[in-house]
DSSP file (Angstrom, degrees, kcal/mol; ACC not computed):
  #  RESIDUE AA STRUCTURE BP1 BP2  ACC     N-H-->O    O-->H-N    N-H-->O    O-->H-N    TCO  KAPPA ALPHA  PHI   PSI    X-CA   Y-CA   Z-CA
    1    1 A M              0   0    0      0, 0.0    25,-2.8     0, 0.0     2,-0.5   0.000 360.0 360.0 360.0 134.1  -34.9  -26.7  -15.8
    2    2 A K  E     -a   26   0A   0     23,-0.2    44,-2.4    42,-0.1    45,-1.2  -0.896 360.0-170.5-110.9 126.9  -37.1  -25.8  -18.8
    3    3 A I  E     -ab  27  47A   0     23,-2.9    25,-2.9    -2,-0.5     2,-0.6  -0.954  12.2-150.2-115.0 132.3  -38.9  -22.5  -19.1
    4    4 A L  E     -ab  28  48A   0     43,-2.4    45,-3.0    -2,-0.4     2,-0.6  -0.912  12.1-162.3 -98.6 122.7  -41.6  -21.7  -21.7
    5    5 A Y  E     -ab  29  49A   0     23,-3.2    25,-2.1    -2,-0.6     2,-0.8  -0.930   1.6-163.6-108.4 114.8  -41.5  -18.0  -22.6
    6    6 A V  E     +ab  30  50A   0     43,-3.1    45,-2.5    -2,-0.6     2,-0.3  -0.869  35.0 134.7-102.2 106.7  -44.7  -16.9  -24.3
    7    7 A E        -     0   0    0     23,-2.3    47,-0.1    -2,-0.8    -2,-0.1  -0.984  43.0-161.4-157.6 135.6  -44.0  -13.6  -26.0
    8    8 A D        +     0   0    0     -2,-0.3    23,-0.1    45,-0.3     3,-0.1   0.523  69.1  92.6-100.2  -6.7  -44.7  -12.0  -29.4
    9    9 A N     >  -     0   0    0      1,-0.2     4,-2.4     2,-0.0     3,-0.2  -0.794  62.6-155.7 -91.7 114.1  -42.1   -9.3  -29.3
   10   10 A P  H  > S+     0   0    0      0, 0.0     4,-2.6     0, 0.0     5,-0.2   0.831  92.3  54.3 -59.5 -34.1  -38.8  -10.5  -30.9
   11   11 A D  H  > S+     0   0    0      2,-0.2     4,-2.4     1,-0.2     5,-0.2   0.924 110.4  45.7 -66.2 -43.3  -36.6   -8.0  -29.0
   12   12 A N  H  > S+     0   0    0     -3,-0.2     4,-2.6     2,-0.2     5,-0.4   0.913 113.2  51.0 -63.8 -42.2  -38.0   -9.2  -25.7
   13   13 A V  H  X S+     0   0    0     -4,-2.4     4,-2.3     1,-0.2     5,-0.4   0.946 112.0  46.5 -59.7 -49.1  -37.6  -12.8  -26.7
   14   14 A Y  H  X S+     0   0    0     -4,-2.6     4,-2.0    -5,-0.2     5,-0.2   0.942 115.7  44.7 -59.1 -50.3  -34.0  -12.3  -27.7
   15   15 A M  H  X S+     0   0    0     -4,-2.4     4,-1.7    -5,-0.2    -2,-0.2   0.947 120.2  36.6 -63.9 -51.8  -33.0  -10.3  -24.6
   16   16 A L  H  X S+     0   0    0     -4,-2.6     4,-2.7     2,-0.2     5,-0.2   0.889 115.1  53.8 -74.8 -37.8  -34.7  -12.5  -22.0
   17   17 A T  H  X S+     0   0    0     -4,-2.3     4,-2.5    -5,-0.4     5,-0.2   0.937 109.6  49.2 -59.8 -46.1  -34.0  -15.9  -23.6
   18   18 A R  H  X S+     0   0    0     -4,-2.0     4,-1.8    -5,-0.4    -1,-0.2   0.917 113.3  46.6 -58.5 -44.9  -30.3  -15.1  -23.9
   19   19 A R  H  X S+     0   0    0     -4,-1.7     4,-0.9    -5,-0.2    -1,-0.2   0.876 112.3  49.0 -69.5 -38.0  -30.1  -14.1  -20.2
   20   20 A L  H  <>S+     0   0    0     -4,-2.7     5,-2.1     1,-0.2     3,-0.4   0.886 108.8  53.3 -69.0 -38.1  -32.1  -17.1  -19.0
   21   21 A K  H ><5S+     0   0    0     -4,-2.5     3,-1.7     1,-0.2    -2,-0.2   0.889 104.4  55.8 -63.1 -38.1  -29.9  -19.5  -21.0
   22   22 A K  H 3<5S+     0   0    0     -4,-1.8    -1,-0.2     1,-0.3    -2,-0.2   0.790 103.2  56.3 -62.6 -26.4  -26.8  -17.9  -19.3
   23   23 A K  T 3<5S-     0   0    0     -4,-0.9    -1,-0.3    -3,-0.4    -2,-0.2   0.466 128.3-100.7 -84.2  -2.1  -28.4  -18.8  -16.0
   24   24 A G  T < 5S+     0   0    0     -3,-1.7     2,-0.2     1,-0.3    -3,-0.2   0.514  76.3 135.9 100.2   5.3  -28.6  -22.4  -17.1
   25   25 A F      < -     0   0    0     -5,-2.1     2,-0.5    -8,-0.1    -1,-0.3  -0.582  54.3-130.0 -86.5 147.9  -32.2  -22.7  -18.2
   26   26 A E  E     -a    2   0A   0    -25,-2.8   -23,-2.9    -2,-0.2     2,-0.5  -0.856  32.6-155.5 -85.9 130.4  -33.5  -24.4  -21.3
   27   27 A V  E     -a    3   0A   0     -2,-0.5     2,-0.3   -25,-0.2   -23,-0.2  -0.948  14.5-171.0-120.1 124.2  -35.8  -21.9  -22.9
   28   28 A L  E     -a    4   0A   0    -25,-2.9   -23,-3.2    -2,-0.5     2,-0.4  -0.837  14.6-149.4-104.0 147.6  -38.7  -22.7  -25.3
   29   29 A V  E     -a    5   0A   0     -2,-0.3     2,-0.4   -25,-0.2   -23,-0.2  -0.973  14.3-174.1-126.2 132.4  -40.5  -19.8  -27.0
   30   30 A A  E     -a    6   0A   0    -25,-2.1   -23,-2.3    -2,-0.4     6,-0.0  -0.974  13.3-155.2-117.8 138.5  -44.1  -19.5  -28.1
   31   31 A E  S    S+     0   0    0     -2,-0.4     2,-0.3   -25,-0.2   -25,-0.1   0.525  73.4  22.3 -95.5  -6.8  -45.1  -16.5  -30.2
   32   32 A D  S  > S-     0   0    0     22,-0.1     4,-2.2     1,-0.1    24,-0.2  -0.958  84.0-101.3-151.0 169.6  -48.8  -16.4  -29.3
   33   33 A G  H  > S+     0   0    0     22,-1.4     4,-2.3    24,-0.8     5,-0.2   0.877 117.4  51.9 -63.7 -40.4  -51.2  -17.6  -26.7
   34   34 A Q  H  > S+     0   0    0     21,-0.4     4,-2.3     1,-0.2    -1,-0.2   0.933 112.2  45.9 -62.8 -45.7  -52.5  -20.6  -28.6
   35   35 A Q  H  > S+     0   0    0      1,-0.2     4,-2.9     2,-0.2     5,-0.2   0.874 110.3  56.3 -63.6 -36.4  -49.0  -21.8  -29.4
   36   36 A G  H  X S+     0   0    0     -4,-2.2     4,-2.5     2,-0.2    -2,-0.2   0.912 107.6  46.9 -61.0 -43.9  -48.2  -21.3  -25.7
   37   37 A V  H  X S+     0   0    0     -4,-2.3     4,-2.2     2,-0.2     5,-0.2   0.945 113.8  48.1 -62.6 -48.1  -51.0  -23.5  -24.6
   38   38 A E  H  X S+     0   0    0     -4,-2.3     4,-1.4     1,-0.2     5,-0.2   0.918 115.3  44.1 -60.2 -45.2  -50.0  -26.2  -27.0
   39   39 A M  H  X>S+     0   0    0     -4,-2.9     4,-3.2     2,-0.2     5,-0.5   0.888 110.9  54.8 -68.9 -38.7  -46.4  -26.1  -26.1
   40   40 A A  H  X5S+     0   0    0     -4,-2.5     4,-1.4    -5,-0.2    -1,-0.2   0.918 113.4  41.5 -59.6 -43.2  -47.1  -26.0  -22.3
   41   41 A L  H  <5S+     0   0    0     -4,-2.2    -1,-0.2    -5,-0.2    -2,-0.2   0.714 122.6  38.9 -82.1 -20.2  -49.2  -29.1  -22.5
   42   42 A S  H  <5S+     0   0    0     -4,-1.4    -2,-0.2    -5,-0.2    -3,-0.2   0.821 125.8  33.6 -94.5 -36.0  -46.9  -31.0  -24.9
   43   43 A E  H  <5S-     0   0    0     -4,-3.2    -3,-0.2    -5,-0.2    -2,-0.2   0.693  86.8-150.6 -92.5 -21.9  -43.5  -29.9  -23.4
   44   44 A L     << -     0   0    0     -4,-1.4   -42,-0.1    -5,-0.5    -4,-0.1   0.948  20.3-159.0  47.1  64.3  -44.5  -29.7  -19.7
   45   45 A P        -     0   0    0      0, 0.0   -42,-0.2     0, 0.0     3,-0.1  -0.187  24.6-121.5 -66.6 163.6  -42.0  -26.9  -18.8
   46   46 A D  S    S+     0   0    0    -44,-2.4     2,-0.3     1,-0.2   -43,-0.2   0.748  93.7   2.8 -75.6 -24.0  -41.0  -26.4  -15.2
   47   47 A L  E     -b    3   0A   0    -45,-1.2   -43,-2.4    28,-0.2     2,-0.4  -0.981  66.1-142.1-159.6 151.1  -42.2  -22.8  -15.4
   48   48 A I  E     -bc   4  77A   0     28,-2.5    30,-3.0    -2,-0.3     2,-0.6  -0.980   1.1-157.5-122.6 133.2  -44.0  -20.5  -17.8
   49   49 A L  E     -bc   5  78A   0    -45,-3.0   -43,-3.1    -2,-0.4     2,-0.6  -0.958  24.4-164.6-103.4 117.3  -43.3  -16.8  -18.4
   50   50 A M  E     -bc   6  79A   0     28,-2.7    30,-3.1    -2,-0.6     2,-0.1  -0.903  15.6-151.7-117.3 112.3  -46.6  -15.5  -19.9
   51   51 A D  E     - c   0  80A   0    -45,-2.5    30,-0.2    -2,-0.6     3,-0.1  -0.508  12.3-149.7 -67.0 148.6  -46.9  -12.1  -21.7
   52   52 A L  S    S+     0   0    0     28,-1.2     7,-2.2     1,-0.2     2,-1.1   0.799  81.6  64.9 -94.3 -31.7  -50.5  -11.0  -21.3
   53   53 A S  S    S+     0   0    0      5,-0.2   -45,-0.3     6,-0.1    -1,-0.2  -0.757  73.8 147.5 -96.2  93.4  -50.9   -9.0  -24.6
   54   54 A L        -     0   0    0     -2,-1.1   -22,-0.1    -3,-0.1     2,-0.1  -0.887  46.4-109.8-127.1 153.9  -50.6  -11.7  -27.2
   55   55 A P  S    S+     0   0    0      0, 0.0     2,-3.0     0, 0.0   -22,-1.4  -0.365  94.3  11.4 -75.7 164.6  -52.0  -12.3  -30.7
   56   56 A I  S    S+     0   0    0    -24,-0.2     2,-0.4   -23,-0.1   -24,-0.1  -0.312 139.9  16.6  67.4 -58.7  -54.6  -15.1  -31.4
   57   57 A M  S    S-     0   0    0     -2,-3.0   -24,-0.8     4,-0.0   -23,-0.1  -0.973  85.8-128.4-141.7 125.8  -55.2  -15.8  -27.7
   58   58 A D     >  -     0   0    0     -2,-0.4     4,-2.5   -25,-0.1    -5,-0.2  -0.186  28.8-104.3 -72.5 169.1  -54.2  -13.4  -25.0
   59   59 A G  H  > S+     0   0    0     -7,-2.2     4,-2.3     1,-0.2     5,-0.2   0.786 118.0  56.8 -65.5 -29.9  -52.2  -14.4  -21.9
   60   60 A W  H  > S+     0   0    0     -8,-0.5     4,-2.2     2,-0.2    -1,-0.2   0.951 112.1  41.4 -65.2 -48.4  -55.2  -14.5  -19.6
   61   61 A E  H  > S+     0   0    0      2,-0.2     4,-2.3     1,-0.2    -2,-0.2   0.895 114.1  52.6 -66.7 -40.6  -57.1  -16.9  -21.8
   62   62 A A  H  X S+     0   0    0     -4,-2.5     4,-2.4     1,-0.2    -1,-0.2   0.920 109.4  49.7 -61.1 -43.6  -53.9  -19.0  -22.4
   63   63 A T  H  X S+     0   0    0     -4,-2.3     4,-2.8     1,-0.2     5,-0.2   0.927 109.6  50.8 -61.3 -45.6  -53.3  -19.2  -18.7
   64   64 A K  H  X S+     0   0    0     -4,-2.2     4,-1.6     1,-0.2    -1,-0.2   0.908 111.3  49.0 -58.5 -42.3  -56.9  -20.3  -18.0
   65   65 A N  H  X S+     0   0    0     -4,-2.3     4,-0.7     2,-0.2    -1,-0.2   0.902 112.8  46.6 -65.5 -41.7  -56.5  -23.1  -20.7
   66   66 A I  H >< S+     0   0    0     -4,-2.4     3,-1.0     1,-0.2     6,-0.4   0.941 114.5  46.3 -65.2 -47.1  -53.2  -24.3  -19.3
   67   67 A K  H 3< S+     0   0    0     -4,-2.8    -1,-0.2     1,-0.2    -2,-0.2   0.745 106.7  59.5 -70.3 -23.2  -54.5  -24.4  -15.7
   68   68 A A  H 3< S+     0   0    0     -4,-1.6     2,-0.4    -5,-0.2    -1,-0.2   0.674  92.1  83.3 -77.5 -16.7  -57.8  -26.1  -16.7
   69   69 A D  S XX S-     0   0    0     -3,-1.0     4,-1.6    -4,-0.7     3,-0.8  -0.704  81.2-133.1 -91.4 138.1  -55.8  -29.1  -18.1
   70   70 A E  T 34 S+     0   0    0     -2,-0.4     4,-0.3     1,-0.2    -1,-0.1   0.858 107.4  52.2 -55.3 -37.9  -54.7  -31.8  -15.8
   71   71 A K  T 34 S+     0   0    0      1,-0.2    -1,-0.2     2,-0.1     3,-0.2   0.788 118.8  34.6 -71.2 -27.3  -51.2  -31.8  -17.3
   72   72 A G  T X4 S+     0   0    0     -3,-0.8     3,-1.6    -6,-0.4    -2,-0.2   0.529  86.9  95.4-105.7  -7.0  -50.8  -28.0  -16.9
   73   73 A K  T 3< S+     0   0    0     -4,-1.6    -1,-0.1     1,-0.3    -2,-0.1   0.767  91.0  41.8 -62.6 -26.1  -52.6  -27.2  -13.6
   74   74 A N  T 3  S+     0   0    0     -4,-0.3    -1,-0.3    -3,-0.2    -2,-0.1   0.388  83.9 111.1-103.0   4.4  -49.4  -27.4  -11.5
   75   75 A I  S <  S-     0   0    0     -3,-1.6   -28,-0.2    -9,-0.1     2,-0.1  -0.678  72.5-123.3 -77.5 122.2  -47.0  -25.6  -13.8
   76   76 A P        -     0   0    0      0, 0.0   -28,-2.5     0, 0.0     2,-0.5  -0.439  27.1-161.3 -66.3 137.2  -46.2  -22.2  -12.2
   77   77 A I  E     -c   48   0A   0     19,-0.3    21,-2.9   -30,-0.2    22,-1.4  -0.984   8.8-164.8-124.3 125.0  -47.0  -19.2  -14.4
   78   78 A I  E     -cd  49  99A   0    -30,-3.0   -28,-2.7    -2,-0.5    22,-0.2  -0.946  18.9-139.9-107.2 118.5  -45.5  -15.8  -14.0
   79   79 A A  E     -cd  50 100A   0     20,-2.5    22,-2.5    -2,-0.6     2,-0.4  -0.552  13.2-160.9 -75.2 139.3  -47.3  -13.1  -15.9
   80   80 A L  E     +cd  51 101A   0    -30,-3.1   -28,-1.2    -2,-0.2     2,-0.3  -0.991  20.9 160.9-121.2 128.7  -45.2  -10.5  -17.6
   81   81 A S  E     - d   0 102A   0     20,-1.9    22,-2.2    -2,-0.4   -30,-0.0  -1.000  48.1-140.5-149.8 146.8  -46.9   -7.2  -18.6
   82   82 A A  S    S+     0   0    0     -2,-0.3     2,-0.7    20,-0.2    20,-0.1   0.600  86.3  93.2 -76.3 -11.4  -46.0   -3.6  -19.5
   83   83 A H        -     0   0    0      1,-0.1    -2,-0.1     2,-0.1     6,-0.0  -0.752  51.7-179.1 -88.1 114.5  -49.1   -2.7  -17.5
   84   84 A A        +     0   0    0     -2,-0.7    -1,-0.1     4,-0.1     2,-0.1   0.337  40.4 123.4 -94.1   6.6  -48.2   -1.9  -13.9
   85   85 A M    >>  -     0   0    0      1,-0.1     4,-1.5     4,-0.0     3,-1.0  -0.432  68.8-126.5 -74.5 144.3  -51.7   -1.2  -12.8
   86   86 A E  H 3> S+     0   0    0      1,-0.3     4,-2.7     2,-0.2     5,-0.2   0.815 107.4  61.6 -58.2 -33.7  -53.1   -3.2   -9.9
   87   87 A E  H 3> S+     0   0    0      1,-0.2     4,-2.3     2,-0.2    -1,-0.3   0.846 102.4  51.3 -65.6 -32.7  -56.1   -4.3  -11.9
   88   88 A H  H <> S+     0   0    0     -3,-1.0     4,-2.1     2,-0.2    -1,-0.2   0.911 111.1  47.7 -68.8 -41.5  -53.9   -6.1  -14.5
   89   89 A K  H  X S+     0   0    0     -4,-1.5     4,-2.4     2,-0.2    -2,-0.2   0.932 112.5  49.7 -62.2 -45.5  -52.1   -8.0  -11.7
   90   90 A K  H  X S+     0   0    0     -4,-2.7     4,-2.3     1,-0.2    -2,-0.2   0.918 111.5  47.4 -60.9 -45.3  -55.4   -8.9  -10.1
   91   91 A S  H  X S+     0   0    0     -4,-2.3     4,-1.6     1,-0.2    -1,-0.2   0.853 110.8  52.5 -68.0 -33.1  -56.9  -10.2  -13.4
   92   92 A A  H  X>S+     0   0    0     -4,-2.1     5,-2.3     2,-0.2     4,-0.7   0.918 111.1  46.6 -65.8 -42.9  -53.7  -12.2  -14.1
   93   93 A M  H ><5S+     0   0    0     -4,-2.4     3,-0.8     1,-0.2    -2,-0.2   0.887 110.6  52.5 -67.3 -38.2  -53.9  -13.8  -10.7
   94   94 A E  H 3<5S+     0   0    0     -4,-2.3    -1,-0.2     1,-0.2    -2,-0.2   0.833 104.0  57.6 -65.7 -31.4  -57.6  -14.6  -11.2
   95   95 A A  H 3<5S-     0   0    0     -4,-1.6    -1,-0.2    -5,-0.2    -2,-0.2   0.684 131.8 -91.7 -72.2 -17.5  -56.8  -16.2  -14.5
   96   96 A G  T <<5S+     0   0    0     -3,-0.8   -19,-0.3    -4,-0.7    -3,-0.2   0.427  74.3 147.9 122.2   1.4  -54.5  -18.6  -12.7
   97   97 A C      < -     0   0    0     -5,-2.3    -1,-0.3    -6,-0.1   -19,-0.2  -0.384  39.4-149.3 -66.0 147.1  -51.0  -16.9  -12.8
   98   98 A N  S    S-     0   0    0    -21,-2.9     2,-0.3     1,-0.2   -20,-0.2   0.668  75.4  -1.2 -90.7 -19.4  -48.9  -17.7   -9.7
   99   99 A D  E     -d   78   0A   0    -22,-1.4   -20,-2.5    -7,-0.1     2,-0.3  -0.944  64.0-137.9-159.9 175.5  -47.1  -14.3   -9.8
  100  100 A Y  E     +d   79   0A   0     -2,-0.3     2,-0.3   -22,-0.2   -20,-0.2  -0.999  15.8 177.7-146.7 138.5  -46.8  -11.1  -11.8
  101  101 A D  E     -d   80   0A   0    -22,-2.5   -20,-1.9    -2,-0.3     2,-0.3  -0.984  22.3-125.4-142.1 154.4  -44.0   -8.9  -13.0
  102  102 A T  E     -d   81   0A   0     -2,-0.3     4,-0.4   -22,-0.2   -20,-0.2  -0.663  33.1 -88.7-101.8 154.7  -43.8   -5.8  -15.1
  103  103 A K  S    S+     0   0    0    -22,-2.2     2,-0.2    -2,-0.3   -19,-0.0  -0.755 100.3  61.8 -98.4 152.1  -41.8   -5.0  -18.2
  104  104 A P  S    S-     0   0    0      0, 0.0     2,-0.2     0, 0.0    -2,-0.1   0.499  98.5-123.9 -65.8 146.1  -39.2   -4.0  -18.9
  105  105 A V        -     0   0    0     -2,-0.2     2,-0.7    -4,-0.1    -2,-0.1  -0.419  14.8-152.2 -68.9 129.3  -38.0   -7.1  -17.1
  106  106 A D     >  -     0   0    0     -4,-0.4     4,-2.8    -2,-0.2     5,-0.2  -0.919  12.0-152.5 -96.8 110.6  -35.6   -6.5  -14.3
  107  107 A L  H  > S+     0   0    0     -2,-0.7     4,-3.0     1,-0.2     5,-0.2   0.864  90.5  51.1 -59.3 -41.1  -33.6   -9.8  -14.3
  108  108 A K  H  > S+     0   0    0      2,-0.2     4,-1.7     1,-0.2    -1,-0.2   0.931 113.9  44.6 -62.4 -44.8  -32.7   -9.7  -10.6
  109  109 A R  H  > S+     0   0    0      2,-0.2     4,-1.7     1,-0.2    -2,-0.2   0.918 115.1  48.4 -65.5 -43.7  -36.3   -9.2   -9.6
  110  110 A L  H  X S+     0   0    0     -4,-2.8     4,-2.9     1,-0.2    -2,-0.2   0.907 109.1  52.8 -64.5 -41.6  -37.6  -11.8  -12.1
  111  111 A M  H  X S+     0   0    0     -4,-3.0     4,-2.4    -5,-0.2    -1,-0.2   0.870 106.4  54.1 -62.5 -35.8  -35.0  -14.4  -10.9
  112  112 A A  H  < S+     0   0    0     -4,-1.7     4,-0.5    -5,-0.2    -1,-0.2   0.897 110.9  46.0 -63.1 -39.7  -36.2  -13.8   -7.3
  113  113 A K  H >< S+     0   0    0     -4,-1.7     3,-1.2     1,-0.2     4,-0.4   0.924 112.1  50.2 -68.5 -44.2  -39.7  -14.6   -8.5
  114  114 A I  H >X S+     0   0    0     -4,-2.9     4,-2.1     1,-0.3     3,-1.9   0.892 103.5  60.8 -59.7 -39.6  -38.6  -17.6  -10.5
  115  115 A S  T 3< S+     0   0    0     -4,-2.4    -1,-0.3     1,-0.3    -2,-0.2   0.653  90.8  68.5 -67.5 -13.8  -36.7  -18.9   -7.4
  116  116 A Q  T <4 S+     0   0    0     -3,-1.2    -1,-0.3    -4,-0.5    -2,-0.2   0.771 116.3  25.2 -69.3 -24.2  -40.0  -19.0   -5.5
  117  117 A F  T <4 S+     0   0    0     -3,-1.9     2,-0.3    -4,-0.4    -2,-0.2   0.672 126.0  36.2-112.7 -24.7  -41.0  -21.9   -7.8
  118  118 A L  S  < S-     0   0    0     -4,-2.1     2,-0.8  -117,-0.0    -1,-0.2  -0.907  75.6-113.9-131.9 155.4  -37.7  -23.5   -9.0
  119  119 A I        -     0   0    0     -2,-0.3    -4,-0.1    -3,-0.1    -3,-0.1  -0.839  43.0-133.6 -85.5 116.2  -34.2  -24.2   -7.7
  120  120 A I        -     0   0    0     -2,-0.8     3,-0.1    -5,-0.1   -96,-0.1  -0.558  16.2-123.3 -78.3 128.1  -32.1  -21.9   -9.9
  121  121 A P        -     0   0    0      0, 0.0     2,-0.2     0, 0.0   -96,-0.1  -0.303  34.0 -95.2 -65.6 153.3  -29.1  -23.5  -11.4
  122  122 A E              0   0    0      1,-0.1     0, 0.0   -98,-0.1     0, 0.0  -0.474 360.0 360.0 -66.8 137.5  -25.7  -22.0  -10.7
  123  123 A S              0   0    0     -2,-0.2    -1,-0.1    -3,-0.1   -99,-0.1   0.458 360.0 360.0 -91.8 360.0  -24.6  -19.6  -13.5
């Protein structure tokens, strides 16, 4: 199972990528929203973890672009944000995200969300 993680913070990338790989996932990383859109449509991951505050193109716009494309419209996207306010969740869902989680990432909670969309490999 392939996950695309769109995140510009190297510490977050290191921590979550390492943990997802231990769970058996192949993890691709994009450092900004534009790169995230390009990788999503070329690599066709099984799921996308999308930071919302990104350089070049934010996560809301990147999600809209992915979901507007025939190749990306069915890829589940989980928004990740340090903003726990309900309005951020609402705007992420309106942009096309399938779920929303807050940072710092709680791996057990995130894995439960991922398992709604994917069959999680045995670790």
